[in-house]
C-alpha positions as a Markdown table, in Angstrom:
| # | Residue | x | y | z |
|---|---|---|---|---|
| 1 | Met | 19.3 | 1.0 | 7.6 |
| 2 | Gln | 18.0 | -2.0 | 5.6 |
| 3 | Ala | 15.2 | -2.2 | 7.5 |
| 4 | Leu | 14.5 | 1.7 | 7.1 |
| 5 | Trp | 14.9 | 1.1 | 3.1 |
| 6 | Thr | 12.4 | -1.6 | 3.4 |
| 7 | Val | 9.7 | 0.4 | 5.0 |
| 8 | Leu | 10.4 | 3.7 | 2.9 |
| 9 | Leu | 10.3 | 1.6 | -0.3 |
| 10 | Leu | 7.2 | -0.3 | 1.0 |
| 11 | Ile | 5.4 | 3.2 | 1.6 |
| 12 | Val | 6.3 | 4.5 | -1.9 |
| 13 | Ser | 5.0 | 1.1 | -3.5 |
| 14 | Asn | 1.7 | 1.1 | -1.6 |
| 15 | Ile | 1.3 | 4.9 | -2.6 |
| 16 | Phe | 1.6 | 3.7 | -6.4 |
| 17 | Met | -0.6 | 0.7 | -5.5 |
| 18 | Thr | -3.3 | 2.6 | -3.8 |
| 19 | Phe | -3.4 | 5.2 | -7.1 |
| 20 | Ala | -3.1 | 2.1 | -9.5 |
| 21 | Trp | -6.3 | 0.4 | -7.5 |
| 22 | Tyr | -8.0 | 3.5 | -6.9 |
| 23 | Gly | -7.2 | 6.4 | -8.8 |
| 24 | His | -9.6 | 5.7 | -11.5 |
| 25 | Leu | -12.3 | 6.3 | -9.3 |
| 26 | Lys | -11.0 | 9.8 | -8.4 |
| 27 | Leu | -10.3 | 10.6 | -12.0 |
| 28 | Ser | -14.0 | 9.4 | -12.9 |
| 29 | Asp | -15.3 | 11.6 | -9.8 |
| 30 | Met | -13.7 | 14.5 | -11.4 |
| 31 | His | -15.2 | 13.5 | -14.8 |
| 32 | Ile | -11.8 | 13.5 | -16.3 |
| 33 | Ser | -12.1 | 9.6 | -17.7 |
| 34 | Asp | -15.8 | 9.3 | -17.8 |
| 35 | Ser | -15.3 | 8.6 | -21.3 |
| 36 | Trp | -12.6 | 6.4 | -21.1 |
| 37 | Pro | -13.1 | 2.7 | -22.3 |
| 38 | Leu | -12.4 | 0.2 | -19.7 |
| 39 | Ile | -9.4 | -1.1 | -21.4 |
| 40 | Leu | -8.0 | 2.4 | -20.9 |
| 41 | Val | -8.8 | 2.7 | -17.4 |
| 42 | Ile | -7.1 | -1.0 | -17.0 |
| 43 | Leu | -4.0 | 0.3 | -18.9 |
| 44 | Phe | -3.7 | 3.5 | -16.8 |
| 45 | Ser | -3.9 | 1.3 | -13.5 |
| 46 | Trp | -1.3 | -1.3 | -15.0 |
| 47 | Gly | 1.3 | 1.6 | -15.6 |
| 48 | Leu | 0.7 | 3.2 | -12.2 |
| 49 | Ala | 1.3 | -0.3 | -11.0 |
| 50 | Phe | 4.5 | -0.7 | -13.0 |
| 51 | Phe | 6.0 | 2.0 | -10.5 |
| 52 | Glu | 4.5 | 0.0 | -7.5 |
| 53 | Tyr | 6.6 | -3.0 | -8.4 |
| 54 | Cys | 9.9 | -1.1 | -9.1 |
| 55 | Ala | 9.7 | -0.2 | -5.6 |
| 56 | Gln | 8.1 | -3.4 | -3.9 |
| 57 | Val | 10.7 | -5.8 | -5.5 |
| 58 | Pro | 13.8 | -3.8 | -4.2 |
| 59 | Ala | 11.8 | -3.4 | -0.8 |
| 60 | Asn | 11.3 | -7.2 | -0.6 |
| 61 | Arg | 14.7 | -8.1 | -1.8 |
| 62 | Ile | 16.5 | -5.6 | 0.7 |
| 63 | Gly | 14.3 | -6.3 | 3.7 |
| 64 | Ser | 14.3 | -10.3 | 3.2 |
| 65 | Asn | 16.5 | -12.3 | 5.5 |
| 66 | Leu | 16.9 | -14.7 | 2.6 |
| 67 | Asn | 18.9 | -11.9 | 0.9 |
| 68 | Gly | 20.7 | -10.9 | 3.9 |
| 69 | Gly | 18.0 | -8.5 | 5.2 |
| 70 | Pro | 16.3 | -8.1 | 8.5 |
| 71 | Phe | 13.0 | -9.6 | 8.5 |
| 72 | Thr | 11.3 | -13.1 | 7.7 |
| 73 | Leu | 9.1 | -13.4 | 4.7 |
| 74 | Ile | 6.1 | -13.4 | 7.3 |
| 75 | Gln | 7.5 | -10.1 | 9.0 |
| 76 | Leu | 7.7 | -8.3 | 5.6 |
| 77 | Lys | 4.2 | -9.6 | 4.7 |
| 78 | Val | 2.3 | -7.9 | 7.8 |
| 79 | Ile | 4.6 | -4.9 | 7.8 |
| 80 | Gln | 3.7 | -4.6 | 4.0 |
| 81 | Glu | 0.1 | -4.9 | 5.1 |
| 82 | Val | 0.1 | -2.3 | 7.7 |
| 83 | Ile | 1.7 | 0.2 | 5.6 |
| 84 | Ser | -0.9 | -0.7 | 2.9 |
| 85 | Leu | -3.8 | -0.1 | 5.0 |
| 86 | Thr | -1.9 | 3.0 | 6.6 |
| 87 | Val | -1.4 | 4.5 | 3.1 |
| 88 | Phe | -4.9 | 3.5 | 1.7 |
| 89 | Thr | -6.7 | 5.1 | 4.9 |
| 90 | Leu | -4.8 | 8.3 | 4.3 |
| 91 | Ile | -5.1 | 8.8 | 0.7 |
| 92 | Val | -8.9 | 8.0 | 0.9 |
| 93 | Met | -9.4 | 10.6 | 3.6 |
| 94 | Leu | -7.6 | 13.1 | 1.8 |
| 95 | Cys | -8.7 | 12.5 | -1.8 |
| 96 | Phe | -12.5 | 11.0 | -1.2 |
| 97 | Lys | -14.5 | 13.3 | 0.5 |
| 98 | Gly | -17.2 | 11.7 | 2.1 |
| 99 | Glu | -15.4 | 8.6 | 3.2 |
| 100 | Thr | -15.5 | 8.5 | 7.2 |
| 101 | Leu | -13.5 | 6.4 | 9.8 |
| 102 | His | -15.4 | 4.7 | 12.3 |
| 103 | Trp | -14.6 | 3.0 | 15.9 |
| 104 | Asn | -14.6 | -0.5 | 14.2 |
| 105 | His | -12.0 | 0.9 | 11.9 |
| 106 | Phe | -9.6 | 2.0 | 14.6 |
| 107 | Ala | -10.2 | -1.2 | 16.4 |
| 108 | Ala | -9.3 | -3.0 | 13.3 |
| 109 | Phe | -6.1 | -0.9 | 12.8 |
| 110 | Gly | -5.5 | -2.0 | 16.7 |
| 111 | Cys | -5.4 | -5.3 | 15.6 |
| 112 | Leu | -3.1 | -4.6 | 13.0 |
| 113 | Ile | -0.7 | -3.2 | 15.4 |
| 114 | Leu | -1.0 | -6.1 | 17.6 |
| 115 | Ala | -0.4 | -8.4 | 14.6 |
| 116 | Val | 2.8 | -6.3 | 13.9 |
| 117 | Phe | 4.0 | -7.2 | 17.8 |
| 118 | Leu | 2.9 | -10.8 | 17.5 |
| 119 | Val | 5.0 | -11.4 | 14.5 |
| 120 | Phe | 8.0 | -10.0 | 15.7 |
| 121 | Leu | 7.8 | -12.0 | 19.1 |
| 122 | Lys | 10.7 | -14.6 | 19.1 |
């Protein structure tokens, strides 16, 4: 159950992270934040990043074998990176029209899946 909660919290965390890092670009594209000064854009992103950390920190605490969880730190990091790129790709495909996936992106995703396999080998 800890593994499931860890993955779910990492997904939530990465949704907030993606919007914190790239959401301001969508707001600009929609002409919502065109007149915002850079400091306001930064504060907006920090506000979203707060919720990222509210999910990321518990995910790492629940999932880490240092706290009785099922994953080593390296396994947690690889899982997080795969989730991060998956969430990022889905959000970009849904929210940012004009971005397209190419064969090399799929090849890179295949390498990430291989990385997850390799990091869990005993």
